[in-house]
N, C-alpha and C positions, 0 to 999 in steps of 0.2 A: 638937611636932605638924610633917612636913616635909612635904614635896609629891616628886611623881615625877621632880625632878631630884636628889633625894638617892639614887636608888635606883644599883644597881651590879649588874655580869654574877653571876648567879647569887645574887642576891639572893631572899631567899621572900617573896610577900607576902598574906598568907589576908584576901579581901575577902570581907565579908559580904551576902549575896543575898537577895532576899522568903523561898526556900524551905531556908539553910542558910549554907555557904560553898563558897566555890570558891579553890584554893589554886593559884598561879600563881609561873611563874618567870622570870626575868629573865635572857630571852637576849641574843646580840650582834646577830641577823640587826636590820639597821635599819631595815627593814620590819614586821616584827612583833616590838615590844620584848619583849614578853609576854607565856610559852605557858601555859595551860592545862595542868596536871601533876594537877590532881584535883578534882571535882565533888563536894560531901558534900552533899546531901538533906538536910535534917534535922539536919544536925551543928548541934550547938550550939556556942557559941564555944570551951570548955576544949579540946572533942575536936578541932576545927580546929586552935587555937594547940599543942597535941601533936605532929599529926600535921605540921606545917610543921614544926615545932622538930626531927623527926627527919626530916623532908626538908633542911632548911638544916645539918643536921650534918652528912652525907652529901656536902654540893656544895659547903661553906663559907664559906655569904653568911649575910650578915643577915635579920634577921627582924624583919618589919613587918604591923601590922594596917592597914584600914581599914574602917570605915562607910558611905561617901558616893563609891562608885565611882572610886574612887585619887586622890582630890583632896588629899584631908587623910591623910596617915598618919602611923600611933604606932610609934614605934622599942619594938622587946620587948627582944634580945637580940645578939649576935654569937656564933654558930657557927664552929668552926675546925677544916676535916676530920682535922689533926693533930692535934688536944686527943682523941685516942679514949683506949679505957681501955689501958693496956700490962698486960700480962704480965708478973708477974717470976718465974723459974724457979732 
């Protein structure tokens, strides 16, 4: 388990809320540290994490999960943008 100090630029946080999940991205703006990128009303945890993983893969950040307003974060996986599929010609 970790807290907000572990977050870095472009990390994705899947945050559980009453009616589903929010996906947040860590931004460079000092007065707005995190931006909401998706609000998933009714999303279950598996769908929210899968969507967060796709977003993290594109941004190159780490993926985190929280169910308590970002005070305790669970590290899920690291995704790097350059780790995409390569085609063989």
